[in-house]
C-alpha positions as a printed NumPy array, in Angstrom:
array([[ -1.657,   0.449,  23.563],
       [  1.428,   1.675,  21.68 ],
       [  1.996,   2.541,  18.047],
       [  3.505,   0.059,  15.624],
       [  7.118,   0.23 ,  14.377],
       [  7.372,   2.824,  11.638],
       [  9.766,   2.707,   8.712],
       [ 11.225,   5.921,   7.301],
       [ 13.838,   5.906,   4.57 ],
       [ 13.784,   9.331,   2.958],
       [ 16.631,  10.159,   0.568],
       [ 15.357,  13.564,  -0.525],
       [ 18.111,  16.139,  -0.053],
       [ 20.947,  13.614,   0.197],
       [ 23.833,  13.679,  -2.251],
       [ 23.792,  10.952,  -4.913],
       [ 26.242,   8.622,  -3.148],
       [ 24.434,   8.72 ,   0.22 ],
       [ 21.03 ,   8.486,  -1.432],
       [ 22.111,   5.378,  -3.322],
       [ 23.626,   3.817,  -0.196],
       [ 20.427,   4.403,   1.795],
       [ 18.157,   3.178,  -0.99 ],
       [ 20.26 ,   0.062,  -1.582],
       [ 20.131,  -0.722,   2.142],
       [ 16.347,  -0.395,   2.227],
       [ 15.679,  -2.801,  -0.614],
       [ 18.664,  -5.126,  -0.244],
       [ 16.547,  -8.068,   1.007],
       [ 14.419,  -7.778,  -2.139],
       [ 16.448,  -6.44 ,  -5.067],
       [ 19.694,  -5.017,  -6.327],
       [ 18.993,  -1.61 ,  -7.917],
       [ 20.958,  -0.765, -11.067],
       [ 21.19 ,   2.333, -13.229],
       [ 19.414,   2.061, -16.574],
       [ 18.906,   3.964, -19.794],
       [ 21.184,   6.416, -21.615],
       [ 21.467,   8.805, -18.642],
       [ 22.579,   6.057, -16.212],
       [ 21.153,   8.167, -13.395],
       [ 21.981,   6.92 ,  -9.894],
       [ 19.146,   4.676,  -8.615],
       [ 17.47 ,   6.277,  -5.598],
       [ 14.164,   6.078,  -3.818],
       [ 12.338,   6.694,  -0.569],
       [  9.984,   4.561,   1.496],
       [  7.742,   5.076,   4.506],
       [  5.511,   2.519,   6.137],
       [  4.639,   0.393,   9.115],
       [  5.331,  -3.151,  10.315],
       [  2.038,  -4.834,  11.24 ],
       [  3.13 ,  -8.057,  12.893],
       [  4.087, -10.386,  10.056],
       [  3.247,  -7.99 ,   7.221],
       [  4.622,  -4.675,   6.019],
       [  2.736,  -1.895,   4.236],
       [  4.702,   1.016,   2.762],
       [  4.602,   3.834,   0.255],
       [  7.615,   3.679,  -2.042],
       [  8.815,   6.287,  -4.549],
       [ 11.792,   5.733,  -6.868],
       [ 13.37 ,   6.997, -10.066],
       [ 13.888,   4.957, -13.236],
       [ 16.1  ,   1.925, -12.575],
       [ 16.522,  -1.812, -13.041],
       [ 15.583,  -4.191, -10.226],
       [ 17.425,  -7.523, -10.097],
       [ 16.843, -10.515,  -7.819],
       [ 19.28 , -13.345,  -8.441],
       [ 19.842, -16.813,  -6.93 ],
       [ 22.25 , -15.643,  -4.216],
       [ 19.797, -13.04 ,  -2.893],
       [ 16.948, -15.552,  -3.005],
       [ 18.882, -18.057,  -0.898],
       [ 19.964, -15.392,   1.601],
       [ 16.534, -13.86 ,   2.303],
       [ 13.266, -15.535,   3.31 ],
       [ 10.432, -16.139,   0.896],
       [  7.788, -13.446,   0.689],
       [  5.129, -12.247,  -1.703],
       [  5.444,  -8.596,  -2.717],
       [  2.154,  -7.015,  -3.812],
       [  3.142,  -3.791,  -5.539],
       [  0.378,  -1.313,  -6.487],
       [  1.572,   1.286,  -9.003],
       [ -0.125,   4.626,  -8.402],
       [  2.055,   6.045, -11.188],
       [  4.827,   4.7  , -13.385],
       [  5.275,   0.968, -13.928],
       [  7.756,  -1.576, -15.251],
       [  8.364,  -4.319, -17.772],
       [ 10.498,  -7.406, -17.422],
       [ 10.496, -10.941, -16.05 ],
       [  8.695, -11.777, -12.809],
       [  8.283, -15.36 , -11.516],
       [  9.296, -16.687, -14.915],
       [  6.683, -14.585, -16.749],
       [  7.296, -11.688, -19.11 ],
       [  5.008,  -8.927, -17.9  ],
       [  4.301,  -5.198, -18.013],
       [  2.627,  -3.221, -15.238],
       [  1.185,   0.287, -15.44 ],
       [ -0.71 ,   2.733, -13.201],
       [ -3.614,   1.205, -11.281],
       [ -2.229,  -2.32 , -11.597],
       [ -0.869,  -4.554,  -8.857],
       [  2.258,  -6.58 ,  -9.601],
       [  2.259,  -9.892,  -7.707],
       [  5.92 , -10.715,  -7.197],
       [  6.938, -14.063,  -5.716],
       [ 10.363, -13.429,  -4.197],
       [ 11.193, -17.139,  -4.321],
       [ 12.   , -16.664,  -8.036],
       [ 14.522, -14.57 ,  -9.989],
       [ 13.375, -11.131, -11.094],
       [ 14.695,  -8.762, -13.734],
       [ 12.666,  -5.637, -14.459],
       [ 13.161,  -2.14 , -15.849],
       [ 11.059,   0.353, -13.916],
       [  9.964,   3.843, -14.828],
       [  9.96 ,   6.605, -12.212],
       [  7.095,   5.444,  -9.988],
       [  4.986,   5.998,  -6.902],
       [  3.772,   2.733,  -5.384],
       [  2.156,   1.098,  -2.38 ],
       [  3.826,  -2.143,  -1.324],
       [  2.363,  -4.932,   0.791],
       [  4.833,  -7.65 ,   1.825],
       [  3.4  , -10.944,   3.119],
       [  5.41 , -14.081,   4.021],
       [  4.697, -17.01 ,   1.694],
       [  4.175, -19.324,   4.672],
       [  1.131, -17.358,   5.812],
       [ -0.622, -17.786,   2.47 ],
       [ -0.124, -21.535,   2.009],
       [  0.283, -23.546,  -1.161],
       [ -3.312, -23.156,  -2.357],
       [ -3.112, -19.403,  -2.832],
       [  0.328, -19.622,  -4.467],
       [ -0.398, -22.394,  -6.983],
       [  0.236, -21.162, -10.529],
       [  0.638, -17.604,  -9.234],
       [  0.995, -15.074, -12.054],
       [  2.265, -11.476, -11.909],
       [ -1.124,  -9.986, -12.862],
       [ -4.747, -10.606, -11.912],
       [ -7.893, -10.159, -13.97 ],
       [ -9.367,  -6.607, -13.747],
       [-11.969,  -7.5  , -11.095],
       [ -9.49 ,  -9.108,  -8.698],
       [ -6.891,  -6.42 ,  -9.437],
       [ -9.341,  -3.704,  -8.393],
       [-10.255,  -5.561,  -5.201],
       [ -6.593,  -6.036,  -4.319],
       [ -5.757,  -2.402,  -5.093],
       [ -8.633,  -1.29 ,  -2.852],
       [ -7.399,  -3.499,  -0.009],
       [ -3.818,  -2.238,  -0.266],
       [ -4.928,   1.399,  -0.363],
       [ -7.231,   0.913,   2.614],
       [ -4.523,  -0.827,   4.626],
       [ -2.015,   1.931,   3.871],
       [ -4.556,   4.587,   4.819],
       [ -5.243,   2.91 ,   8.175],
       [ -1.536,   2.447,   8.907],
       [ -1.269,   5.68 ,  10.89 ],
       [ -4.069,   4.55 ,  13.225],
       [ -3.048,   0.938,  13.836],
       [ -1.822,  -0.048,  17.3  ],
       [ -0.478,  -3.244,  18.845],
       [ -3.992,  -4.422,  19.727],
       [ -4.903,  -4.238,  16.022],
       [ -2.098,  -6.504,  14.781],
       [ -3.735,  -9.929,  15.064],
       [ -7.024,  -8.932,  13.432],
       [ -5.362,  -6.89 ,  10.688],
       [ -2.974,  -9.695,   9.71 ],
       [ -5.693, -12.349,   9.891],
       [ -8.09 , -10.291,   7.745],
       [ -5.403,  -9.543,   5.152],
       [ -4.223, -13.159,   4.923],
       [ -7.797, -14.478,   4.64 ],
       [ -8.574, -11.911,   1.936],
       [ -5.454, -12.801,  -0.054],
       [ -6.119, -16.539,   0.189],
       [ -9.612, -16.041,  -1.24 ],
       [ -8.401, -13.645,  -3.909],
       [ -5.362, -15.577,  -5.127],
       [ -6.674, -19.128,  -4.948],
       [ -7.754, -20.555,  -8.328],
       [-11.517, -20.158,  -8.731],
       [-13.981, -21.453, -11.332],
       [-15.043, -18.85 , -13.865],
       [-18.691, -19.217, -12.865],
       [-17.847, -18.002,  -9.348],
       [-16.832, -14.542, -10.594],
       [-20.389, -13.236, -10.874],
       [-21.173, -14.402,  -7.36 ],
       [-17.977, -12.83 ,  -6.042],
       [-18.59 ,  -9.603,  -7.942],
       [-22.051,  -9.197,  -6.426],
       [-21.092, -10.049,  -2.846],
       [-21.747,  -7.106,  -0.505],
       [-18.187,  -7.137,   0.85 ],
       [-16.729,  -6.846,  -2.655],
       [-19.181,  -4.172,  -3.789],
       [-18.372,  -2.201,  -0.637],
       [-14.605,  -2.57 ,  -1.187],
       [-14.873,  -1.36 ,  -4.778],
       [-17.132,   1.506,  -3.745],
       [-14.657,   2.543,  -1.07 ],
       [-11.975,   2.661,  -3.771],
       [-14.187,   4.813,  -6.021],
       [-14.844,   7.194,  -3.127],
       [-11.138,   7.329,  -2.239],
       [-10.195,   8.141,  -5.844],
       [-12.819,  10.88 ,  -6.214],
       [-12.86 ,  12.722,  -2.898],
       [-12.279,  16.091,  -4.592],
       [-15.219,  15.768,  -6.992],
       [-17.99 ,  18.317,  -6.293],
       [-20.496,  15.844,  -7.736],
       [-19.555,  13.08 ,  -5.294],
       [-22.988,  12.121,  -3.973],
       [-25.217,   9.057,  -3.49 ],
       [-26.682,   9.598,  -6.954],
       [-23.247,   9.819,  -8.606],
       [-21.94 ,   6.748,  -6.772],
       [-24.991,   4.644,  -7.634],
       [-24.575,   5.555, -11.308],
       [-20.81 ,   4.972, -11.274],
       [-21.088,   1.437,  -9.869],
       [-24.399,   0.61 , -11.56 ],
       [-26.311,  -0.238,  -8.406],
       [-29.585,   1.144,  -7.049],
       [-29.665,   3.941,  -4.495],
       [-31.534,   1.593,  -2.162],
       [-28.646,  -0.888,  -2.319],
       [-26.183,   1.934,  -1.762],
       [-27.968,   3.154,   1.345],
       [-28.229,  -0.417,   2.668],
       [-24.501,  -1.02 ,   2.235],
       [-23.584,   2.126,   4.155],
       [-26.267,   1.964,   6.86 ],
       [-23.784,   0.572,   9.398],
       [-21.397,   3.467,   8.605],
       [-23.939,   6.13 ,   9.535],
       [-24.891,   6.907,   5.938],
       [-23.047,   7.453,   2.698],
       [-22.125,  11.138,   3.08 ],
       [-20.97 ,  10.666,   6.662],
       [-18.764,   7.874,   5.353],
       [-17.393,  10.161,   2.596],
       [-16.489,  12.786,   5.212],
       [-14.737,  10.125,   7.306],
       [-12.754,   8.968,   4.268],
       [-11.664,  12.556,   3.62 ],
       [-10.406,  12.926,   7.182],
       [ -8.61 ,   9.578,   7.147],
       [ -7.009,  10.453,   3.805],
       [ -5.706,  13.715,   5.262],
       [ -4.373,  11.917,   8.338],
       [ -2.59 ,   9.366,   6.159],
       [ -1.077,  12.148,   4.033],
       [  0.135,  14.07 ,   7.074],
       [  1.716,  10.871,   8.439],
       [  3.664,  10.423,   5.217],
       [  7.12 ,  12.052,   5.15 ],
       [  7.023,  11.806,   1.36 ],
       [  3.935,  14.065,   1.227],
       [  4.864,  17.711,   0.629],
       [  1.544,  19.428,  -0.177],
       [  0.551,  22.43 ,   1.946],
       [ -2.457,  22.004,   4.24 ],
       [ -4.573,  24.306,   2.075],
       [ -3.751,  22.231,  -1.01 ],
       [ -4.498,  18.977,   0.8  ],
       [ -7.848,  20.308,   1.963],
       [ -8.787,  21.317,  -1.58 ],
       [ -7.481,  18.114,  -3.151],
       [ -9.532,  15.989,  -0.762],
       [-12.821,  17.832,  -1.204],
       [-13.178,  20.118,   1.842],
       [-15.251,  23.201,   1.14 ],
       [-12.754,  25.55 ,   2.791],
       [ -9.548,  25.47 ,   4.806],
       [-11.516,  26.612,   7.877],
       [-13.993,  23.741,   7.454],
       [-11.077,  21.357,   7.074],
       [ -9.329,  22.651,  10.208],
       [-12.461,  22.376,  12.366],
       [-13.28 ,  18.897,  11.074],
       [ -9.753,  17.548,  11.586],
       [ -9.483,  18.842,  15.154],
       [-12.934,  17.535,  16.056],
       [-12.09 ,  14.073,  14.684],
       [ -8.526,  13.634,  15.98 ],
       [ -8.28 ,  16.048,  18.941],
       [ -5.298,  17.923,  17.492],
       [ -4.771,  20.552,  14.812],
       [ -3.615,  19.35 ,  11.408],
       [ -0.437,  21.454,  11.545],
       [  0.459,  20.091,  14.984],
       [ -0.238,  16.536,  13.865],
       [  2.046,  16.947,  10.843],
       [  4.835,  18.305,  13.074],
       [  4.608,  15.311,  15.43 ],
       [  4.915,  12.967,  12.443],
       [  7.902,  14.837,  11.009],
       [  9.609,  14.822,  14.413],
       [  8.968,  11.094,  14.765],
       [ 10.423,  10.348,  11.345],
       [ 13.577,  12.283,  12.216],
       [ 14.182,  10.215,  15.363],
       [ 13.486,   6.695,  14.037],
       [ 14.84 ,   6.779,  10.491],
       [ 16.544,   3.477,   9.705],
       [ 19.395,   3.416,   7.234],
       [ 21.809,   0.66 ,   8.291],
       [ 21.776,  -2.489,   6.146],
       [ 22.125,  -4.535,   9.358],
       [ 18.991,  -2.932,  10.818],
       [ 17.019,  -3.506,   7.635],
       [ 18.028,  -7.146,   7.493],
       [ 17.138,  -7.608,  11.164],
       [ 13.531,  -6.491,  10.837],
       [ 13.193,  -8.485,   7.619],
       [ 14.389, -11.678,   9.3  ],
       [ 12.282, -11.052,  12.407],
       [  9.162, -10.81 ,  10.26 ],
       [ 10.051, -14.154,   8.677],
       [ 10.584, -15.805,  12.065],
       [  7.188, -14.636,  13.326],
       [  5.473, -15.915,  10.177],
       [  7.09 , -19.332,  10.565],
       [  5.957, -19.53 ,  14.189],
       [  2.424, -18.528,  13.209],
       [  2.311, -21.083,  10.403],
       [  3.515, -23.844,  12.752],
       [  1.004, -23.044,  15.507]])
């Protein structure tokens, strides 16, 4: 059971010309990057992620720049939906024929079958790319760049969870991961009557997804506890315990989320925090406690695990425009075969 193809495009440390060439190659199937603002600073960025069958999940960091997608690029690259969660930064401009603005915590839903012209701030994002053919016409009817707050939070939680699990996914996980993501997106994006929102909001799966997001965003809080979580999401402690019974209890689940968050960070070549800082930022009581817990969970020390990830990124970094286009087209071919079967 082998690991999935990893994508590493890190421009940190490159001179401006090489950084721009690498960055342009990475995003050429999606956009043309252009300098913006009075400084006209060279557009650059870095991305790391994983190809999971027909979908791609990646962390992307870039400086302020314009992103353009014109008719020629649309005709030359296959149709996909880009779900772009902004952890920081944002943009304003025209997406899918709609004037829109996106800020931190919001997911931009970008249909790459349409022209795009946006001005982005310096940003850190998580990107999920899904072929249009996998979603079908129902989910894409009257698609807008932004969702209502409830659906936005559910989508953000799904993207964050998928990115966090990326380091653990193997070939045997592809089919289930893609199927679960596509089914989730079809339910989320399909037009729904307003009176269904309350039912959706109270469904256990949705409450659990939102609670996972709250836990993920507050791992460093000393007050993170069953009582705090129940108050934060306005549910009873009994309901909280019931939801997490299959996970071995709420605090065991919190500890697991801390360990998975550390593993995801150490797998990320764009993550530069020291181990001691990571341990503190993610709520471990001490560096020693963190070290013991990580080795017990993953069978390797955190420092050794980080080194293996850095070594891997150095050997498989992809920078050629031809290579980028090849994996992009291969993803499209697999999605078309899946849709036809």
